[in-house]
N, C-alpha and C positions, 0 to 999 in steps of 0.2 A: 772213239766209236760212239755214234748216235743211235740209240734204240728208238725205232719209230713205231708208234701205236696209232697215231691219228689217221682218220680217213678209211678205216676198214670197211670194205664193201662199197666204196665211193670212187669209182673209176674217174668220174668227172669232177671230183671234189677239188678243193684248194690244194695246190702243190705244197709239199713239205717246206721247201725253200724256194722263195721267189728271188730271181736274180735280175737286178737292174743293170744299167750300163756301167761298165767298169768294175764289175764284181768278180770275185773268184772264190773257189773252194779248193783247199789243198790239205794233204796229210790227214784225211778223214775217211772213216768207214761208216756206211749206212746199213742198218740191219732192221728187218721187220720180225721181231720175236714171235708174233702171232701168225705169221704166214704158215699155211698148211701145205706141205709138199705133196701130199696125196690128193688133196682137193684145193687147188690154188684159189685164193680170194683176191678180187680186185682191190687196188689201192690207187691213190692219185700219184702223179709224177713225184719222184724224189726232188728234182730241181727243174725249174723252167723259167724262161724269161717272163717278166711281168707284163701285164697287159697295159698298165698305165704309164710306166716309165721304161720306154724301149731305148735301143741304141746299140753301142758297139762294145767290143772287148770284154766278152764273158769267157771266163777260164775255169776249167776243172782239171787239176793235175795231182798225181800221186794219190789217187782215191780208189776205194773199193765200194761198190754197191752190191751187197751180199745177195739179196733175194728180192729184187723189186718186181712189181707187176709192170711198172713203167719207169724207165730210168731217168733220162734227161731229155727235155724238149726245148728246142730253140725255135722261136717263131710259133705261129705264123705272123706275129707282129714283126714290123720292120726291125732288122738287126744286121750287124756286121762284125766280122773279125772274131768269131769264137775260136777257142782253142781247147781241145780235149787231149791230154797227154798222160800216158801211164795210168789209164783208167781201166779197171777190171770190174766185170759185173756178171751176175746171172739175171736175166730178164725173162719174166714169164709171159709177157705180151709184147712189149716193145723196148728195145735197149736205148737207141738214140733216134730222135725224130727231129729233123732239120727242115726249116722252110723260111722263105722270104729273106734270104741272106743276100745283101747287095754288095758285099765285098768279101774277100777271101776268108773261108773257114778252114780250119786245120784239125784233122784227126790223126793222132800219132801215138803208136803203141797202145792200142785199145784191144782188149780181149772181152768177148761176150760169149759165155759158155756155161752149161750146167755145172761144170766142175768147180766154178768159183764158190758156189754155195756148198756143194758136196764136200769140198776140201777145207772149208772154213774152220772146222772144229767147234763151231758154235752149237748150242742146244737146238735140236730140231733139224739139224743139217740132214738132208735126205740120205737114207741108206736102205738097203733091202728092197722090199716091195714099194715103199714110198718113193725111193729113188727111181725105180723103174717107171712108176706112174708119173712122176714129175718130168722125167725125160720124154715120155710119150706125149705129155701135154705140150711141152716146148716144141717137139718135133712136128706137131700138127697145128700149133696156134701162135707161135712166137716169131717176131721179126727182129733181126739184129740192128741194122742201120737202115732207116727209112728217110729218103731225101726228096723233098718237093722242089723248091727253088733254091739254088745256090749259085751265085755268080763267081765261080771257081771254088770248088771244094777240093782241098789237097788231102788225100787219104793215103797214109803211109803206115805200114806194119799194123794193119787192123785185121784181127782174126775173129771169125764167128764160127761157132761149133754147134751142131746138133739142133738147129732151129728149123722152122718151116721155111723161112726165107733168110738168107744171109744178108744181102744188100738189095735194096729196091730203090730205083729212081722213077719218079712219077710226076704227074702234073701237080704243081703246088697251088697255094692260094692265089699267087700272083706271078705264075710263070713256071719255068722248068730249069734244069741244071746243066752246067758244063763242069767237068771234073777230071782229075787225074787220080789213078790208083796205082800204087807202087808196093811190091812185096807184101801183098795182102792176101788173105785166104778166107774162103768159106768152105768148111769141111763138114761132111755128113749132114748137110741141110737138105730140105726138100728141093729147093731151087737155090743154087749158090748165088746167082745174080739175076734179078728181074729188071728188064728194061721196058717199063711201061711207056716212058716218055723222057726225052732229053731235048735241049735246045739245039740250034744249028751247029754250034761248036762241038758239042757231043762229049764223049767220054774216051779217055785214053788209058789203057791198062798196060803195065809193064811188070813182068816177074810175078804175076799173080797166079794163085791156084784156086780153082772154082770146081768143087766136086759136089754134085747133088744127087740125092736118091732118085729124083725125077728128072731134073735138068741141071747141068752145070751152068748154062746161060739160057734164059728164057726171054725172047723178044716177041711179044704178041703183036697182033695187027695194029695196035695203037702206036707202036714204035715206028717212026718215020724218018729218023735222022741218022746219026752215025756213032759207032763205037769201034775203036781200033784196039787190037791185042798184039802185044809183042812179048815173046818169051814167056807165054802163059801156058798153064796146064788146065784144060777143060775136060771134065769127065762126068759121066753118069755112073754112079756106083751104088750098089745096094748096101754095102757095108764098108765102113772106113774107120779105122782105129787111129785116134790121135792122142797126143799127150799134151797136157796143160803146160804151157811154156812159162818160165819165170820172166819177170820184166826185163831181165838183161840178156835173154836168149836171142 
């Protein structure tokens, strides 16, 4: 476990770990001991692709990000072939941010939920009034997966709980996305899935559950292409109770 103190109050500060082409992180946990559950404080990204040495094959696997302000950022520098697998986190602003991916990216068995920090057992883990305040913050201010441009993003068994936005597809620095989502969920989010923009190939979802306090799926006027849904559950629900799943569930 890495205890992270650098960058307190510096949302745009230097990332904790810069990832160049061909790099990976595995069997690690990242924890901000000075993060305040009742009044969250900005920090830089835990990990992001570097600006000077870009490229392909960035991997994070078997990792936990306990209480990040911002989890992992890929792009908007050119990059290809990222893989996030068996990654769990609590994100107070943004969990995963992905952009300018010109070959297939993969998200597999990712969990973004307030419960990761709450159930960590670490000092300062939210409980009582602090837990309620932290959940309220995430429910109004946090995004789970934010994608600008990806030339095929494969999203499999990704679950987002209790945030303002579960998944967002938007205009990126150099284009938009086409993607597939399978067996993924956004539960008790303000909007489960927001479709600001996709490219002409679009998005295909199979076996997904999207439940939002305001919208299961939101496609504003900016959305002009296509999304297809097969065997999905879409709902607007004021309350939804979910259980944190183990990596093997």
